[in-house]
N, C-alpha and C positions, 0 to 999 in steps of 0.2 A: 944174959945171952938171948938173942932173938929166937923165936919159935916160928915154924912154918907148917902149913898144912898141905899135904899132898892129897889131891882128889883124883881117883883113878876110875874112869868109866870103862869097866870091863866089857860092857855090851858093845862099845864103839871099837874096842881093840880088834885089829885084824891080824895080829900075830907077826908083825914085821920083825919083832925081837930086837930092834935097835936099842930099846931101853935096857934089855937084858945084857947086851954087849957093853953098854956104858956103865951100868950099875947092877951087876949080877946079885949083889947082896940084897937089893930091894925088889927087883923084878925077876921073879922066879918062873922058869919055863913050866907050863902046865901041860897035862896030858892032851888037852884039846888044841894045842898049838898056839894058844894065847899065853899071857903071863898072869901071875898073881902078885899082888903087892904084899910083900912079907909083913906080917904082924898088923895088917890093916883091919879096921872095923867097918862093917857094912852099915851105911846110913840109909835106912828105909825111906826117909823123906826125899833124899836126892837120888837114890838108887845108884850111889857111887861108894867105892871103898875109900876110906880116909885113914891117914896116918899123920901124926904130929912128929916133926923132926927138929933137930937143933941146927944151928948154923954150920956145924961141922959136916953135916950131910947135905947141905944145900947145893953145892956145886954139881955133884953127880946127878942129883935129881932134877935140877934145872936143865942140865944137858939132855937128860932123858926126855923131859917134857918138850923141849925145843926140837928134838929129833923125831918125835912121834908124828908119823905122816897123817894121822887122823885126829890129832889133838885130844887124845884120850887121857892125858896126864896134865893136871894143872897144879902149880905150886904157888901158894900165896902166903904172905907174911901175916901172922896173926897177933904177934906181940913183940915188943922190944925187950 
């Protein structure tokens, strides 16, 4: 089964919350009006939050990425 990596740039997030509406399980509303990517790990080198997902979770996360007005979410395939 394919694996994908979500990269979330929380600094770029403006709190539009479209991602939360599309995938509330992954994009959790935070107290500061932005979102947090559930179960993500912070990458010091890229300054982004990262999470590996399976194909089963791809559709909702791709929709969230495509709907983000500031492109704070990127989803890339990392293995087949």
